C-alpha positions in Angstrom: -65.3 153.0 186.1 -65.1 153.8 182.4 -68.7 155.0 182.3 -68.0 157.2 185.3 -65.1 158.8 183.6 -67.2 159.5 180.5 -70.0 161.0 182.7 -67.6 163.3 184.5 -65.9 164.4 181.2 -69.3 165.2 179.7 -70.4 167.1 182.8 -67.2 169.2 182.7 -67.8 169.9 179.0 -71.4 170.9 179.8 -70.2 173.1 182.6 -67.7 174.8 180.2 -70.6 175.7 178.0 -72.5 177.0 181.0 -69.7 179.3 181.9 -69.4 180.5 178.3 -73.2 181.2 178.3 -72.9 183.1 181.6 -70.0 185.2 180.1 -72.1 186.1 177.1 -75.1 186.9 179.4 -72.9 189.3 181.3 -72.5 191.4 178.2 -76.2 192.2 177.9 -76.5 195.7 179.3 -80.0 195.5 180.9 -79.3 192.5 183.1 -79.1 193.3 186.8 -76.5 191.0 188.4 -78.0 191.5 191.8 -81.3 189.7 190.7 -81.2 186.3 192.5 -81.4 184.2 189.3 -78.6 186.0 187.5 -76.6 186.3 190.7 -76.7 182.5 191.1 -75.7 182.0 187.4 -72.8 184.3 187.7 -71.6 182.8 191.0 -71.7 179.2 189.5 -69.8 180.6 186.5 -66.9 181.7 188.7 -67.5 185.4 188.8 -65.9 186.9 191.8 -63.2 184.2 192.3 -60.5 186.7 191.4 -60.6 190.5 192.0 -61.3 192.5 188.8 -58.2 193.4 186.7 -58.7 196.7 184.8 -62.5 196.2 185.2 -62.5 192.7 183.8 -63.5 189.7 185.9 -61.0 186.9 185.0 -62.5 184.3 187.3 -64.6 182.6 184.7 -61.6 182.4 182.3 -59.4 180.8 185.0 -62.2 178.4 185.8 -62.6 177.5 182.1 -58.8 176.8 181.8 -58.9 174.6 184.9 -61.9 172.7 183.7 -60.5 172.3 180.2 -57.3 170.8 181.6 -59.3 168.4 183.8 -61.5 167.4 180.8 -58.5 166.8 178.7 -56.9 164.7 181.4 -60.0 162.6 181.8 -60.2 162.0 178.0 -56.5 160.9 178.0 -57.1 158.6 181.0 -60.1 157.0 179.3 -58.2 156.6 176.0 -55.2 155.0 177.7 -56.9 152.5 180.0 -60.5 151.9 178.9 -60.9 152.6 175.1 -58.8 149.7 173.8 -60.8 147.2 176.0 -64.1 148.1 174.3 -65.3 145.7 171.6 -65.5 147.0 168.1 -68.9 146.8 166.3 -68.6 145.2 162.9 -71.4 145.6 160.3 -71.5 142.8 157.8 -73.8 142.1 154.9 -75.8 138.9 154.8 -73.3 137.2 152.5 -70.3 138.3 154.5 -71.9 137.0 157.7 -72.6 133.6 156.1 -69.0 133.4 154.8 -67.6 134.3 158.3 -69.8 131.7 159.9 -68.6 129.0 157.5 -65.0 130.0 158.2 -65.6 129.7 162.0 -67.3 126.4 161.7 -64.6 125.0 159.5 -62.0 126.1 162.1 -64.0 124.4 164.9 -64.6 121.1 163.2 -61.0 119.8 163.6 -61.2 120.6 167.3 -64.4 118.7 167.7 -62.9 115.7 165.9 -59.9 115.7 168.2 -62.2 115.9 171.2 -64.3 113.0 169.9 -61.1 110.9 169.3 -59.9 111.6 172.9 -63.2 110.3 174.4 
């Protein structure tokens, strides 16, 4: 489930950049929005969701706010339930590793002796 939440959060983030790119593309004066490719890009970017206000299409802005809230919620959900359960990666030098292994083996020796005494 954690990987699915990460996937959806990254997809939403990518979609936010797509909408931003479509908004920047709409400022180029020689682009015909009726051309099928540009029409598809603008429709997926949320153009036309709301009626224009003073000549501005606020549909992509509304969609970006909704997606940003969903992305933030997914990030918080992941941090609350899944992030603490992941193991930390520890990088040790050779000497530190040998010392750590000696400590672990010295801790396990009394347990082995007790088990041998019980048998």
